[in-house]
Gaussian input, Z-matrix of N, CA and C with variables (Angstrom, degrees):
# hf/3-21g

backbone

0 1
 N
 C     1     B1
 C     2     B2     1     A1
 N     3     B3     2     A2     1     D1
 C     4     B4     3     A3     2     D2
 C     5     B5     4     A4     3     D3
 N     6     B6     5     A5     4     D4
 C     7     B7     6     A6     5     D5
 C     8     B8     7     A7     6     D6
 N     9     B9     8     A8     7     D7
 C    10    B10     9     A9     8     D8
 C    11    B11    10    A10     9     D9
 N    12    B12    11    A11    10    D10
 C    13    B13    12    A12    11    D11
 C    14    B14    13    A13    12    D12
 N    15    B15    14    A14    13    D13
 C    16    B16    15    A15    14    D14
 C    17    B17    16    A16    15    D15
 N    18    B18    17    A17    16    D16
 C    19    B19    18    A18    17    D17
 C    20    B20    19    A19    18    D18
 N    21    B21    20    A20    19    D19
 C    22    B22    21    A21    20    D20
 C    23    B23    22    A22    21    D21
 N    24    B24    23    A23    22    D22
 C    25    B25    24    A24    23    D23
 C    26    B26    25    A25    24    D24
 N    27    B27    26    A26    25    D25
 C    28    B28    27    A27    26    D26
 C    29    B29    28    A28    27    D27
 N    30    B30    29    A29    28    D28
 C    31    B31    30    A30    29    D29
 C    32    B32    31    A31    30    D30
 N    33    B33    32    A32    31    D31
 C    34    B34    33    A33    32    D32
 C    35    B35    34    A34    33    D33
 N    36    B36    35    A35    34    D34
 C    37    B37    36    A36    35    D35
 C    38    B38    37    A37    36    D36
 N    39    B39    38    A38    37    D37
 C    40    B40    39    A39    38    D38
 C    41    B41    40    A40    39    D39
 N    42    B42    41    A41    40    D40
 C    43    B43    42    A42    41    D41
 C    44    B44    43    A43    42    D42
 N    45    B45    44    A44    43    D43
 C    46    B46    45    A45    44    D44
 C    47    B47    46    A46    45    D45
 N    48    B48    47    A47    46    D46
 C    49    B49    48    A48    47    D47
 C    50    B50    49    A49    48    D48
 N    51    B51    50    A50    49    D49
 C    52    B52    51    A51    50    D50
 C    53    B53    52    A52    51    D51
 N    54    B54    53    A53    52    D52
 C    55    B55    54    A54    53    D53
 C    56    B56    55    A55    54    D54
 N    57    B57    56    A56    55    D55
 C    58    B58    57    A57    56    D56
 C    59    B59    58    A58    57    D57
 N    60    B60    59    A59    58    D58
 C    61    B61    60    A60    59    D59
 C    62    B62    61    A61    60    D60
 N    63    B63    62    A62    61    D61
 C    64    B64    63    A63    62    D62
 C    65    B65    64    A64    63    D63
 N    66    B66    65    A65    64    D64
 C    67    B67    66    A66    65    D65
 C    68    B68    67    A67    66    D66
 N    69    B69    68    A68    67    D67
 C    70    B70    69    A69    68    D68
 C    71    B71    70    A70    69    D69
 N    72    B72    71    A71    70    D70
 C    73    B73    72    A72    71    D71
 C    74    B74    73    A73    72    D72
 N    75    B75    74    A74    73    D73
 C    76    B76    75    A75    74    D74
 C    77    B77    76    A76    75    D75
 N    78    B78    77    A77    76    D76
 C    79    B79    78    A78    77    D77
 C    80    B80    79    A79    78    D78
 N    81    B81    80    A80    79    D79
 C    82    B82    81    A81    80    D80
 C    83    B83    82    A82    81    D81
 N    84    B84    83    A83    82    D82
 C    85    B85    84    A84    83    D83
 C    86    B86    85    A85    84    D84
 N    87    B87    86    A86    85    D85
 C    88    B88    87    A87    86    D86
 C    89    B89    88    A88    87    D87
 N    90    B90    89    A89    88    D88
 C    91    B91    90    A90    89    D89
 C    92    B92    91    A91    90    D90
 N    93    B93    92    A92    91    D91
 C    94    B94    93    A93    92    D92
 C    95    B95    94    A94    93    D93
 N    96    B96    95    A95    94    D94
 C    97    B97    96    A96    95    D95
 C    98    B98    97    A97    96    D96
 N    99    B99    98    A98    97    D97
 C   100   B100    99    A99    98    D98
 C   101   B101   100   A100    99    D99
 N   102   B102   101   A101   100   D100
 C   103   B103   102   A102   101   D101
 C   104   B104   103   A103   102   D102
 N   105   B105   104   A104   103   D103
 C   106   B106   105   A105   104   D104
 C   107   B107   106   A106   105   D105
 N   108   B108   107   A107   106   D106
 C   109   B109   108   A108   107   D107
 C   110   B110   109   A109   108   D108
 N   111   B111   110   A110   109   D109
 C   112   B112   111   A111   110   D110
 C   113   B113   112   A112   111   D111
 N   114   B114   113   A113   112   D112
 C   115   B115   114   A114   113   D113
 C   116   B116   115   A115   114   D114
 N   117   B117   116   A116   115   D115
 C   118   B118   117   A117   116   D116
 C   119   B119   118   A118   117   D117
 N   120   B120   119   A119   118   D118
 C   121   B121   120   A120   119   D119
 C   122   B122   121   A121   120   D120
 N   123   B123   122   A122   121   D121
 C   124   B124   123   A123   122   D122
 C   125   B125   124   A124   123   D123
 N   126   B126   125   A125   124   D124
 C   127   B127   126   A126   125   D125
 C   128   B128   127   A127   126   D126
 N   129   B129   128   A128   127   D127
 C   130   B130   129   A129   128   D128
 C   131   B131   130   A130   129   D129
 N   132   B132   131   A131   130   D130
 C   133   B133   132   A132   131   D131
 C   134   B134   133   A133   132   D132
 N   135   B135   134   A134   133   D133
 C   136   B136   135   A135   134   D134
 C   137   B137   136   A136   135   D135
 N   138   B138   137   A137   136   D136
 C   139   B139   138   A138   137   D137
 C   140   B140   139   A139   138   D138
 N   141   B141   140   A140   139   D139
 C   142   B142   141   A141   140   D140
 C   143   B143   142   A142   141   D141
 N   144   B144   143   A143   142   D142
 C   145   B145   144   A144   143   D143
 C   146   B146   145   A145   144   D144
 N   147   B147   146   A146   145   D145
 C   148   B148   147   A147   146   D146
 C   149   B149   148   A148   147   D147
 N   150   B150   149   A149   148   D148
 C   151   B151   150   A150   149   D149
 C   152   B152   151   A151   150   D150
 N   153   B153   152   A152   151   D151
 C   154   B154   153   A153   152   D152
 C   155   B155   154   A154   153   D153
 N   156   B156   155   A155   154   D154
 C   157   B157   156   A156   155   D155
 C   158   B158   157   A157   156   D156
 N   159   B159   158   A158   157   D157
 C   160   B160   159   A159   158   D158
 C   161   B161   160   A160   159   D159
 N   162   B162   161   A161   160   D160
 C   163   B163   162   A162   161   D161
 C   164   B164   163   A163   162   D162
 N   165   B165   164   A164   163   D163
 C   166   B166   165   A165   164   D164
 C   167   B167   166   A166   165   D165
 N   168   B168   167   A167   166   D166
 C   169   B169   168   A168   167   D167
 C   170   B170   169   A169   168   D168
 N   171   B171   170   A170   169   D169
 C   172   B172   171   A171   170   D170
 C   173   B173   172   A172   171   D171
 N   174   B174   173   A173   172   D172
 C   175   B175   174   A174   173   D173
 C   176   B176   175   A175   174   D174
 N   177   B177   176   A176   175   D175
 C   178   B178   177   A177   176   D176
 C   179   B179   178   A178   177   D177
 N   180   B180   179   A179   178   D178
 C   181   B181   180   A180   179   D179
 C   182   B182   181   A181   180   D180
 N   183   B183   182   A182   181   D181
 C   184   B184   183   A183   182   D182
 C   185   B185   184   A184   183   D183
 N   186   B186   185   A185   184   D184
 C   187   B187   186   A186   185   D185
 C   188   B188   187   A187   186   D186
 N   189   B189   188   A188   187   D187
 C   190   B190   189   A189   188   D188
 C   191   B191   190   A190   189   D189
 N   192   B192   191   A191   190   D190
 C   193   B193   192   A192   191   D191
 C   194   B194   193   A193   192   D192
 N   195   B195   194   A194   193   D193
 C   196   B196   195   A195   194   D194
 C   197   B197   196   A196   195   D195
 N   198   B198   197   A197   196   D196
 C   199   B199   198   A198   197   D197
 C   200   B200   199   A199   198   D198
 N   201   B201   200   A200   199   D199
 C   202   B202   201   A201   200   D200
 C   203   B203   202   A202   201   D201
 N   204   B204   203   A203   202   D202
 C   205   B205   204   A204   203   D203
 C   206   B206   205   A205   204   D204
 N   207   B207   206   A206   205   D205
 C   208   B208   207   A207   206   D206
 C   209   B209   208   A208   207   D207
 N   210   B210   209   A209   208   D208
 C   211   B211   210   A210   209   D209
 C   212   B212   211   A211   210   D210
 N   213   B213   212   A212   211   D211
 C   214   B214   213   A213   212   D212
 C   215   B215   214   A214   213   D213
 N   216   B216   215   A215   214   D214
 C   217   B217   216   A216   215   D215
 C   218   B218   217   A217   216   D216
 N   219   B219   218   A218   217   D217
 C   220   B220   219   A219   218   D218
 C   221   B221   220   A220   219   D219
 N   222   B222   221   A221   220   D220
 C   223   B223   222   A222   221   D221
 C   224   B224   223   A223   222   D222
 N   225   B225   224   A224   223   D223
 C   226   B226   225   A225   224   D224
 C   227   B227   226   A226   225   D225
 N   228   B228   227   A227   226   D226
 C   229   B229   228   A228   227   D227
 C   230   B230   229   A229   228   D228
 N   231   B231   230   A230   229   D229
 C   232   B232   231   A231   230   D230
 C   233   B233   232   A232   231   D231
 N   234   B234   233   A233   232   D232
 C   235   B235   234   A234   233   D233
 C   236   B236   235   A235   234   D234
 N   237   B237   236   A236   235   D235
 C   238   B238   237   A237   236   D236
 C   239   B239   238   A238   237   D237
 N   240   B240   239   A239   238   D238
 C   241   B241   240   A240   239   D239
 C   242   B242   241   A241   240   D240
 N   243   B243   242   A242   241   D241
 C   244   B244   243   A243   242   D242
 C   245   B245   244   A244   243   D243
 N   246   B246   245   A245   244   D244
 C   247   B247   246   A246   245   D245
 C   248   B248   247   A247   246   D246
 N   249   B249   248   A248   247   D247
 C   250   B250   249   A249   248   D248
 C   251   B251   250   A250   249   D249
 N   252   B252   251   A251   250   D250
 C   253   B253   252   A252   251   D251
 C   254   B254   253   A253   252   D252
 N   255   B255   254   A254   253   D253
 C   256   B256   255   A255   254   D254
 C   257   B257   256   A256   255   D255
 N   258   B258   257   A257   256   D256
 C   259   B259   258   A258   257   D257
 C   260   B260   259   A259   258   D258
 N   261   B261   260   A260   259   D259
 C   262   B262   261   A261   260   D260
 C   263   B263   262   A262   261   D261

   B1=1.5085
   B2=1.4947
   B3=1.2148
   B4=1.5477
   B5=1.3689
   B6=1.3923
   B7=1.4132
   B8=1.5356
   B9=1.2882
   B10=1.3602
   B11=1.5912
   B12=1.2780
   B13=1.5422
   B14=1.5754
   B15=1.3714
   B16=1.3487
   B17=1.4032
   B18=1.3433
   B19=1.4090
   B20=1.4674
   B21=1.1954
   B22=1.4746
   B23=1.6251
   B24=1.2706
   B25=1.2984
   B26=1.6307
   B27=1.2871
   B28=1.4607
   B29=1.5205
   B30=1.3064
   B31=1.5226
   B32=1.4702
   B33=1.3939
   B34=1.4639
   B35=1.5130
   B36=1.3402
   B37=1.4396
   B38=1.5062
   B39=1.2140
   B40=1.4448
   B41=1.4911
   B42=1.3804
   B43=1.4569
   B44=1.5304
   B45=1.2922
   B46=1.4642
   B47=1.5040
   B48=1.2946
   B49=1.5110
   B50=1.5982
   B51=1.2833
   B52=1.4046
   B53=1.5613
   B54=1.2967
   B55=1.5332
   B56=1.4799
   B57=1.3256
   B58=1.5771
   B59=1.4707
   B60=1.2510
   B61=1.4359
   B62=1.4794
   B63=1.2427
   B64=1.4229
   B65=1.6426
   B66=1.2594
   B67=1.5042
   B68=1.5099
   B69=1.1834
   B70=1.4392
   B71=1.4828
   B72=1.4212
   B73=1.5219
   B74=1.5721
   B75=1.4165
   B76=1.3224
   B77=1.5728
   B78=1.2898
   B79=1.5566
   B80=1.4335
   B81=1.2788
   B82=1.4863
   B83=1.5855
   B84=1.2575
   B85=1.5264
   B86=1.5768
   B87=1.4655
   B88=1.5380
   B89=1.4429
   B90=1.3528
   B91=1.4611
   B92=1.5987
   B93=1.3387
   B94=1.3368
   B95=1.5096
   B96=1.2516
   B97=1.4435
   B98=1.4406
   B99=1.2712
   B100=1.3823
   B101=1.6216
   B102=1.4409
   B103=1.3488
   B104=1.5515
   B105=1.3194
   B106=1.4964
   B107=1.4362
   B108=1.3610
   B109=1.4104
   B110=1.5304
   B111=1.3201
   B112=1.4457
   B113=1.6063
   B114=1.4646
   B115=1.3928
   B116=1.5120
   B117=1.3142
   B118=1.5187
   B119=1.5196
   B120=1.3561
   B121=1.3945
   B122=1.5197
   B123=1.3357
   B124=1.3181
   B125=1.5254
   B126=1.4775
   B127=1.4310
   B128=1.5567
   B129=1.3519
   B130=1.4916
   B131=1.4752
   B132=1.3501
   B133=1.3790
   B134=1.5239
   B135=1.3789
   B136=1.3580
   B137=1.5300
   B138=1.2055
   B139=1.4840
   B140=1.4718
   B141=1.3226
   B142=1.5443
   B143=1.3857
   B144=1.4483
   B145=1.3640
   B146=1.5659
   B147=1.2870
   B148=1.3796
   B149=1.5237
   B150=1.2202
   B151=1.5974
   B152=1.4606
   B153=1.4380
   B154=1.4407
   B155=1.4702
   B156=1.3705
   B157=1.5148
   B158=1.5637
   B159=1.3910
   B160=1.4881
   B161=1.4958
   B162=1.3872
   B163=1.4960
   B164=1.5789
   B165=1.3638
   B166=1.4053
   B167=1.6701
   B168=1.1752
   B169=1.4934
   B170=1.4241
   B171=1.2774
   B172=1.4294
   B173=1.3430
   B174=1.4294
   B175=1.5801
   B176=1.5342
   B177=1.2668
   B178=1.5399
   B179=1.5299
   B180=1.2287
   B181=1.4958
   B182=1.4778
   B183=1.2718
   B184=1.4513
   B185=1.4997
   B186=1.2700
   B187=1.5421
   B188=1.5687
   B189=1.3280
   B190=1.4459
   B191=1.6483
   B192=1.3944
   B193=1.3726
   B194=1.5623
   B195=1.3277
   B196=1.3760
   B197=1.5502
   B198=1.1977
   B199=1.4923
   B200=1.5537
   B201=1.2652
   B202=1.4202
   B203=1.4791
   B204=1.2191
   B205=1.5542
   B206=1.5971
   B207=1.2429
   B208=1.5081
   B209=1.5617
   B210=1.4155
   B211=1.4217
   B212=1.5466
   B213=1.3457
   B214=1.5992
   B215=1.6383
   B216=1.3477
   B217=1.3874
   B218=1.6967
   B219=1.3749
   B220=1.5115
   B221=1.5189
   B222=1.2911
   B223=1.4485
   B224=1.5573
   B225=1.3224
   B226=1.4173
   B227=1.6094
   B228=1.1911
   B229=1.5346
   B230=1.5947
   B231=1.2407
   B232=1.5588
   B233=1.5376
   B234=1.3659
   B235=1.4504
   B236=1.6525
   B237=1.3566
   B238=1.4484
   B239=1.6084
   B240=1.3805
   B241=1.5031
   B242=1.4872
   B243=1.2852
   B244=1.5084
   B245=1.5314
   B246=1.3483
   B247=1.3906
   B248=1.5211
   B249=1.4225
   B250=1.4224
   B251=1.5082
   B252=1.3430
   B253=1.3942
   B254=1.5596
   B255=1.3393
   B256=1.4668
   B257=1.6047
   B258=1.1770
   B259=1.5082
   B260=1.3957
   B261=1.4484
   B262=1.4041
   B263=1.5027
   A1=105.49
   A2=118.45
   A3=122.02
   A4=108.07
   A5=115.04
   A6=125.52
   A7=109.34
   A8=121.28
   A9=128.13
   A10=110.56
   A11=109.58
   A12=115.14
   A13=116.74
   A14=119.09
   A15=129.81
   A16=112.97
   A17=121.66
   A18=127.19
   A19=112.17
   A20=120.75
   A21=121.07
   A22=109.89
   A23=121.52
   A24=128.13
   A25=114.09
   A26=113.60
   A27=126.34
   A28=105.27
   A29=117.64
   A30=120.17
   A31=118.68
   A32=113.61
   A33=118.41
   A34=113.54
   A35=121.97
   A36=130.06
   A37=104.46
   A38=119.57
   A39=126.67
   A40=109.61
   A41=124.94
   A42=130.53
   A43=108.30
   A44=118.05
   A45=118.41
   A46=112.77
   A47=119.97
   A48=124.45
   A49=106.47
   A50=118.00
   A51=118.15
   A52=114.37
   A53=115.37
   A54=118.30
   A55=107.24
   A56=120.59
   A57=119.10
   A58=106.83
   A59=122.28
   A60=117.63
   A61=112.30
   A62=122.99
   A63=126.04
   A64=111.80
   A65=111.14
   A66=120.67
   A67=113.05
   A68=122.24
   A69=122.06
   A70=118.74
   A71=108.96
   A72=115.99
   A73=108.79
   A74=117.58
   A75=120.72
   A76=115.64
   A77=110.98
   A78=119.33
   A79=110.91
   A80=123.39
   A81=122.40
   A82=101.95
   A83=120.87
   A84=122.10
   A85=112.59
   A86=106.78
   A87=106.79
   A88=113.36
   A89=115.05
   A90=121.68
   A91=113.78
   A92=115.89
   A93=117.97
   A94=116.74
   A95=119.50
   A96=123.97
   A97=117.30
   A98=122.81
   A99=130.23
   A100=111.92
   A101=114.76
   A102=116.70
   A103=111.85
   A104=114.61
   A105=125.26
   A106=106.42
   A107=119.48
   A108=122.28
   A109=116.72
   A110=123.79
   A111=125.59
   A112=112.81
   A113=116.65
   A114=116.59
   A115=117.03
   A116=116.50
   A117=120.88
   A118=113.58
   A119=120.91
   A120=116.84
   A121=112.03
   A122=123.49
   A123=122.27
   A124=117.87
   A125=111.63
   A126=118.44
   A127=112.62
   A128=114.49
   A129=110.71
   A130=111.46
   A131=115.43
   A132=120.45
   A133=114.17
   A134=115.84
   A135=119.29
   A136=110.69
   A137=122.76
   A138=130.02
   A139=113.64
   A140=115.26
   A141=122.74
   A142=112.62
   A143=124.98
   A144=119.45
   A145=116.65
   A146=117.14
   A147=127.26
   A148=106.17
   A149=113.88
   A150=118.75
   A151=111.97
   A152=120.18
   A153=118.45
   A154=114.29
   A155=116.87
   A156=115.96
   A157=109.97
   A158=116.50
   A159=119.10
   A160=111.19
   A161=116.88
   A162=120.20
   A163=109.42
   A164=119.30
   A165=119.22
   A166=109.24
   A167=112.39
   A168=116.71
   A169=110.16
   A170=124.83
   A171=124.80
   A172=118.33
   A173=113.35
   A174=122.64
   A175=106.40
   A176=120.41
   A177=121.91
   A178=105.96
   A179=124.78
   A180=116.86
   A181=114.24
   A182=118.76
   A183=118.16
   A184=110.21
   A185=115.72
   A186=123.65
   A187=110.68
   A188=119.48
   A189=119.30
   A190=114.23
   A191=116.19
   A192=120.94
   A193=109.89
   A194=111.39
   A195=121.76
   A196=110.89
   A197=121.54
   A198=128.24
   A199=108.28
   A200=125.93
   A201=123.77
   A202=111.65
   A203=110.81
   A204=120.29
   A205=111.77
   A206=112.97
   A207=116.70
   A208=108.41
   A209=112.94
   A210=119.63
   A211=114.03
   A212=109.74
   A213=104.72
   A214=112.85
   A215=114.73
   A216=114.11
   A217=108.80
   A218=109.00
   A219=109.60
   A220=111.84
   A221=117.11
   A222=122.45
   A223=107.24
   A224=120.11
   A225=127.16
   A226=111.52
   A227=109.40
   A228=117.83
   A229=105.27
   A230=121.77
   A231=117.95
   A232=108.25
   A233=112.54
   A234=115.24
   A235=116.94
   A236=108.12
   A237=119.16
   A238=108.65
   A239=112.30
   A240=116.37
   A241=108.59
   A242=119.20
   A243=121.95
   A244=110.57
   A245=120.74
   A246=121.30
   A247=108.09
   A248=119.12
   A249=120.51
   A250=115.41
   A251=115.15
   A252=120.51
   A253=110.19
   A254=114.36
   A255=113.33
   A256=112.66
   A257=120.23
   A258=125.35
   A259=118.84
   A260=114.51
   A261=118.56
   A262=110.48
   D1=136.87
   D2=176.15
   D3=-87.23
   D4=162.24
   D5=-177.78
   D6=-57.36
   D7=-38.04
   D8=175.95
   D9=-56.43
   D10=-59.80
   D11=179.84
   D12=-54.62
   D13=-36.77
   D14=170.14
   D15=-59.43
   D16=-50.78
   D17=173.32
   D18=-60.09
   D19=-45.71
   D20=-177.52
   D21=-69.34
   D22=-35.81
   D23=177.27
   D24=-66.03
   D25=-36.78
   D26=-174.15
   D27=-77.05
   D28=-46.15
   D29=-170.12
   D30=-104.48
   D31=-5.71
   D32=-175.69
   D33=-63.05
   D34=-32.89
   D35=-179.93
   D36=-71.86
   D37=-51.31
   D38=-165.92
   D39=-76.05
   D40=-39.01
   D41=-176.73
   D42=-133.80
   D43=68.16
   D44=-172.36
   D45=-69.46
   D46=-38.64
   D47=178.22
   D48=-62.31
   D49=-58.52
   D50=-177.71
   D51=-54.71
   D52=-40.36
   D53=-177.61
   D54=-76.12
   D55=-30.11
   D56=179.14
   D57=-75.23
   D58=-48.00
   D59=-166.41
   D60=-86.90
   D61=-27.21
   D62=-174.50
   D63=-94.08
   D64=-62.57
   D65=-176.95
   D66=-71.84
   D67=-39.31
   D68=177.54
   D69=-76.61
   D70=-46.72
   D71=-172.42
   D72=-77.64
   D73=-42.41
   D74=-168.53
   D75=-120.06
   D76=32.07
   D77=-179.21
   D78=-57.06
   D79=-43.51
   D80=-168.51
   D81=-74.39
   D82=-39.82
   D83=-179.35
   D84=-63.86
   D85=-38.01
   D86=-175.14
   D87=-71.33
   D88=-33.84
   D89=-171.60
   D90=-105.02
   D91=14.44
   D92=171.77
   D93=-63.98
   D94=-23.69
   D95=168.30
   D96=-50.43
   D97=-26.17
   D98=-176.50
   D99=-89.13
   D100=-6.89
   D101=178.67
   D102=-81.12
   D103=-8.52
   D104=-179.43
   D105=-90.71
   D106=148.62
   D107=173.16
   D108=-55.47
   D109=141.40
   D110=-171.86
   D111=-59.01
   D112=-23.70
   D113=172.93
   D114=-70.56
   D115=-21.29
   D116=177.90
   D117=-90.26
   D118=-8.43
   D119=-177.34
   D120=-66.88
   D121=-32.45
   D122=178.51
   D123=-58.79
   D124=-30.03
   D125=-175.09
   D126=-94.06
   D127=-6.41
   D128=-179.36
   D129=-81.98
   D130=127.54
   D131=-175.59
   D132=-110.34
   D133=151.19
   D134=-176.38
   D135=-82.32
   D136=153.14
   D137=171.78
   D138=-94.25
   D139=1.52
   D140=173.65
   D141=-65.51
   D142=112.92
   D143=-175.33
   D144=-73.09
   D145=-14.45
   D146=173.15
   D147=-67.83
   D148=-58.30
   D149=-178.28
   D150=-63.01
   D151=-37.70
   D152=173.73
   D153=-60.30
   D154=-43.27
   D155=-175.91
   D156=-68.60
   D157=-37.10
   D158=179.42
   D159=-68.29
   D160=-31.63
   D161=177.54
   D162=-66.52
   D163=-29.56
   D164=175.00
   D165=-72.04
   D166=-47.22
   D167=178.62
   D168=-62.17
   D169=-48.74
   D170=179.65
   D171=-55.74
   D172=-43.96
   D173=178.21
   D174=-60.16
   D175=-49.91
   D176=-173.40
   D177=-72.47
   D178=-47.97
   D179=-178.69
   D180=-72.23
   D181=-14.79
   D182=174.98
   D183=-74.68
   D184=-45.01
   D185=178.09
   D186=-67.12
   D187=-23.89
   D188=179.58
   D189=-100.91
   D190=9.69
   D191=-170.34
   D192=-55.95
   D193=137.51
   D194=178.72
   D195=84.92
   D196=10.73
   D197=-174.02
   D198=-101.07
   D199=103.40
   D200=175.20
   D201=87.26
   D202=-165.72
   D203=-174.55
   D204=-100.30
   D205=-176.06
   D206=179.82
   D207=-66.96
   D208=-41.41
   D209=-179.38
   D210=-61.23
   D211=-40.62
   D212=179.15
   D213=-76.80
   D214=-22.81
   D215=-179.63
   D216=-75.53
   D217=-31.76
   D218=175.97
   D219=-75.47
   D220=-25.61
   D221=174.58
   D222=-69.04
   D223=-43.36
   D224=178.44
   D225=-59.44
   D226=-46.67
   D227=179.27
   D228=-65.57
   D229=-46.92
   D230=-176.75
   D231=-60.12
   D232=-48.93
   D233=-178.09
   D234=-56.27
   D235=-39.31
   D236=-179.48
   D237=-67.51
   D238=-40.56
   D239=-179.61
   D240=-70.01
   D241=-41.50
   D242=175.91
   D243=-61.83
   D244=-34.99
   D245=-175.12
   D246=-78.34
   D247=-33.43
   D248=173.98
   D249=-67.85
   D250=-28.19
   D251=-173.92
   D252=-74.21
   D253=-18.70
   D254=179.05
   D255=-67.68
   D256=-20.08
   D257=179.87
   D258=-81.18
   D259=-5.36
   D260=-170.10
   D261=-74.68

């Protein structure tokens, strides 16, 4: 039994809609990432604008961890998200 079949068997009863629509119908598209050599995986970027925005926020907030209060961190994340949205 392949890893895909094990996953489908294990989660099909608990999450039937997710397993049906994503993993069965779009399996090749979802896992096309693994068709590339492992050395290239790090450089493959997503075209999802939400993920791209959060990558910018995550990068900046990680580097300033422990700096300031929760309010200043939220303000920083907001300003970064607003700045990233100008490129859409």
